[in-house]
N, C-alpha and C positions, 0 to 999 in steps of 0.2 A: 669307901672314898671319898673324899672332898674334893671338888675339882673348884678352884676360886678366880674369879675373876670378873669382867664386865661381863654379864651372862645374857647372851644374846637367846632368849625364850623363842620367838618367833617372828616372822614379819612384821609384828605389830608392839612386841613387850621386851625390851632390854631391864635389866636391871646393874645397874651400874657397879654396886657393888655387890656381888653375888655368890652365889654357889650352890653348885650341881652335888645332891647326894646320889651315889650307885651303891645299889645293894644286889649282887649277884648278878644277873643281867636286865636290873631295871632300876630306874629313877626312882629314888625313895623319897625324894623332895628336891624340890628349887626354891629360892628364897633370896633374904638379904644374908650375908656372908656371918654377921654376927648372928644371928638367929639357928641357924644351921652350926656355926662351930659350938654353939652350949648344947643342941638337941645331939649329936654327933661328935661326942667329944676322944673318944678312941679309933674314928677315921683316920687313915693317912691321908695326908693334904698335900693336893699338889695345884700350885698357882700359874695360871696363865694372862696377859694380856687380855685376850678374847674366849670365852667357852661357848662354842658353837652345836647348833644340831651336825651333823654329820651332813655330807650331801650326796644328794640321791639325783643318779644318771640313768635318763631311761631312753638310752640311745646308745650303746658304746659296741663296737667289737675287737674284742680281746685276742683272737686269734689271725688278726690283721697286724699285730705290732712286728712283723717281721719286715714291712712294705714300707717303714717309717722311710722316709727321704726318697725313695723309689717313684713316687708318681707323682710328683711336683708340677706345676703349668702344664697339666693337662685337661681336657673337658673330661664329664662325667664318665661318659660309656669309654673311651680312650682308657681312662685311669681304673673302671672297673676289667675290663675285656683283655687288655693287653698287660695287667701289671698284677690287681689284686685277685681275681680269678683264678690265673696260673699259681698264685701263693699258696689259695685255698685248696687248688688241688693235689698240689705237691704234698704237701706236709704230715707227715708222719704222724702215728697218736700220737711218741714220744714228742716231736717239735710242736705238736699243737699245743698241748700240756705245758710246755716250757713259756710258748707264744702266749696263752692265757694267764701263766703265772707272772710273766712279766707285766703283763698290762695292769694285773691287778694288783700289785708291788707298787705299779706308777700310780694308779686311782688311790689306794690305801695311804699313799705317803702324802698325797696332796689333798685328803681329809674329803673322797669319796669313799663313803661309808656302805651303800647300795648302789647296784647296777643294774638292769635291765641288759641283758647281754645278746647281742645276733651273732652266734657262732659261723659254722658250715655244716658240709652234707654230712663231715665224716666224724668219727671220734669226738663228739659231746660229751660222752661219759667221761672223758680225760678233763674236760676243762671244769665237770661239776667236780672231779678231785682235785682241780688247781685252787678252785674257789674254797673248796673245803679246809683247805692246808693251809693258806693265807688267811684265812677268818672272812674274808669280805662278801657281805649280805648280797644276797644275788637272784635274779630271775634269769632264770639260762634258757636257752634253745636251741636244736639243732633245726639248719634249715632246710628247707624243703623246696626242691627245685625239679619240673618233674618234663622241663620242656624248655625250645630256646636255649639249652645253656649247655657249655663246654665238655668234654670228654671227662670223665674222672667227677664230676659233679653232679649231671642229670642222672636222675634214679627213675623210678617206674612210681606211678602214683601211688599205686598199692605198699610198694617198701619202703615209701618215704613215712606215709601215715602210719604203718603197723613197727616202724623204728620209734614212730614221734611213742605211741601207746608203751611200748617197751621203758622207754626213758622214765616216762612220767610215774610209772609204775616203780621203777628205781628210786629215781632221786626227789618227785613229788609227794613228803609222805604227809605232813600235816601242816594247817597253818601257822604253828608255831615254828617249824622250824626257819632259819637262816636263809637255806636255799629252795625255790620253786623252778616251776616249768612255765614256761612261753611256748605255746605254738606258732613256727616262726617261719611261714612264707617268705621267701627274700622278698619279692614284689611281682607287680599282675603279667609284666612281661615272661616272668622266668616260671609262672604257676597258672596250669589250667585250672579250669571252673570245677573240676571235681575234686582238685586238690585243696582250693580255697576254701568251698562248701565242707570237704572233711575236715580242715582247720576247726573249721566253728562245732562241725559234730564232736570232736574230739574235748573242746574245749567246754564244750556244753556237759560230757559225760565225768567231769572232774571238777571239784569244787578248789575254786581257787587257781586255777588254769587262767594263764592271760592268752593272748594273741598280738604276736609282736611282728611289723611289716614295714617295709617302706612305701608311702605315698605321695601322688603329686609330686615328686620331687624336681622331673625336671619336663622342660617341654617335649622332647620326643617320645617321654612316656604317653602326656597326657594325649597328645595327638597318636600313639599308637591304638593306646584304651580307646577313643573316640570313633576312629577307624572301625575296627575288629567288632568291639561291643555296642556303640551309636550311643556312650554316654559316658560321662568324665572318670577319671580313675576312683574319687573317693562314692561317686555314685554306683560305680561297680561293685567297688570294696562291700557297702551298703547290700547291694544284691545279692550277694553270695555269702553275704554274715558276718563279714568282718568287719563292722562297727558296734559300738556298743561300748558300757562300761568296763567291759574286763578287754579292750583292744585297747594297744598303744600304739598311733600311727608316729613313724618318722618322717621329717623334714615339712610335708603338705605344705609344699610353696605354694602352688596354682591351683586353686580353686574359684567352684563358681557360687554367685549367690545361695545355689540350691544346696551346693555340696558343703557351705559352712552351717546352713540350717540344721542340716544331717548332724551334721558333727556334735552340735549345739542338743537336738532333738533327744539324740542317742547315749550322750555325754561319754562320748569315745575320747580319749586322750590324746592330745598334739604335743609331740618334743620337737622343739623348737634347737636347730642346730648352726647356730650362726657363721661362726667359723667354718666350718665345712663346708656348707653353701656359699659363703665368698668365696673359698680356694678353688671351689670347682663352678665357680662363675653361675651355679643353678638359680639364682634370684635371692628374693625378699620374701619371708615369708610374710602373711598379715597377722602379725600377733596382737598389734594393738585389737583389731577388729575381733579375733576369735574371742580375747581376754571380754572383751564389750559384751560380746555374745555368750557368755558364762562358760564358754569352752576353757576345760582342766588344758594348762597348756606349763609345762616341765623343759628341763634342758638335758642336753646332750652333747658330750665331744664328739660322737660318731667316731670313726678308727684311727689309730695314729698314724695311716698315708694320708688320711684327708681333713688333719686337724694344725699341726703334725704333734700335737699333746694331747693329753687327758687332764687336763688341770682342769677341775671345775671352777675353780676362783678366776681364772680369764676369763671362761667362757661366759661368766654373770658380765664382764665390763663390754666383749664384745657384742651380747645379747641387748643390753640397753641403748649400746651406743651407735649400731647398726640401724637401732629404731627409730632415735632420734636424728639421724641423717636422713632416715627414709620418709620422715614425716614433718621434717627441717623444724623442730618444736623441740626445746632440751628437756621440758618438761614430760615430754613420752615417755613411760616406763621406767618409771623411777625406782631408785636402789632399793626400796622394799620391798616392792612388788618383785622386782626379780630374784631377791633372797627368797623369797615364799614360792618363787617357780622351784630355786634349786633343788630347796630344802620338800615342805609340806608337800607342795604338787607333785612332785617325784614320785613321795612315798603313796601318794593316792592312787599314782598311777601304776605305780609295781606294785599294788595291792594290800602294802602294810598299813596297817589302820593307825599303829603306835610307833609311828618311826617318825622323823620329821621335824619335830618340836620337841622341846626338854619340855616336859612336863609330868608329874608327879603319877607314877604306873605303869608310863612309856617305858618302852625297851631303850636300854643305854649305849645308844649309840652318837658319841660326842668325838668334838675334835679341838684343841686347843690352841691357840693361833698367836702368833709375838708380834707386837708392832714395833721391836725392834730393830728397826731398821729406817733409812732415809726415807721412804715410802710413807713411813707410820709415825712421823713427828711433822706436826703436834698434832696428836689425837683428839679429835672432837666428835664422832659419831661413828659409831662401829659400822652400822648399813654402810655409808660411805666408805669407810676402809677400805673392807671386804669388798664389794663392788668395783670402787673405783681407782684402791691403790693398790689392793693386795696381790698376792699370788699363791699357787701352791705352795713354794719355795716357804713360805710363811707358817705353812701347817706344823707344828712341832709336836703334837698327839693325837693318836687316833684311837677310839677306843668303840667296839661292835657286840653288844650283847653285854656288854659290860669286860669284855675281855679287849685289854691294851695289847693294842696291833704295833703301832708306830709310835717310839721313844724317841725325843728330841732329833726329828726330823726323819728316823730310819726306821722301816718295818721291820720288826723283831719275830715274826710268827715264821718267816723262812730266813735262810741266809740270803739276803739281798744281796752282797757281793757277787755269791756264787750264782744267783741268777744271770745277773749279769755277766757272768765271763762264760758262763754255757750259753747266752744268747749269742756274744759275739764270735763262739766259735762257730756255732749254726749258722748264722743268718748273715753275718757280714761279708761282702765280696760274693754270696751267694748269685749264679745266672739262674733264676725262674724261667719257669715257659722255656726251655730249650731241648 
């Protein structure tokens, strides 16, 4: 297949009249359209206004989709304890698979081809089934919670770690697989030292397994950790082994200079979730300083109840505008930098070496985007359009591993209308935690 249009190769390179040749699950060539038409005369052709790498989100909660619109205008812990955790505790296996499917449909339709997904304590295998069926590339993990947690979610340290190993054995097959595993402690308030050290031990035992958790997200978290451990949240995570190139930390808003140095020295990845952070009033992450220190910063929508969308394109706009306001400088975090955070930076954090850019021999994770809207006319610069004007509804085509999953804006790997119907029947009007 030849994908034709303005080709955004990565955050530095654009081919105005370009093409991407796809063969099997790989990109065979990227270059000028005229040249690739001659080289691949028998390939079917698809034309789009913009052809881009698929977006990579490194912090989502697919199973929280039933809570969209139920936890608005609340602070983080009211949001979590009164709304989100009760939903997670009550989801049956079938409902969790449906919730995850609903999220993956939304992610794919809006151009997210890969996500790092923070699930919940139970039924993680059903989220893997949903990811397999929809076709999304993902790094998924069962949540670990062994203290300070509500009934239905807290489990023993030993049971949580043992099930984690079982899930890895079942679902983390090889480096070439579309689906991989992340050991997933929820966050320090709900995880004992033994749990966190156990997470590191497991990650060390399996090639390619990541660690994914929340960190330094809220003042109360940092205060509690400091009181209990005599150090900051990032310092404590480093103490128990939860920093490093295989670690993805979400939010990371409140950090000391020493903690920022630890993040840089260890190669730990930071996921910036601007919409979520604003919505729960958690604060503004010091993203510019992180980037200046060489920390790999990525983007994430978080969960549907905290955003309330899983739109990676809209999140790019929020990411740069919030930093410009915080620094009172319009030159802060330019569009090209944000685009890189949403693509190649995310792929690095997720552990995929050949994802996040359109390069020969890399995985064919590609999206086609229209500019045929009032927001797209006139069209001068693809980075400007994608970051400042576009949204996920402009995505017309999504391909993962060379497989077409979205056509004309609709997901084709599953029956999208049926997913919506079943989700409405299962979740609308439902009273959780009663």
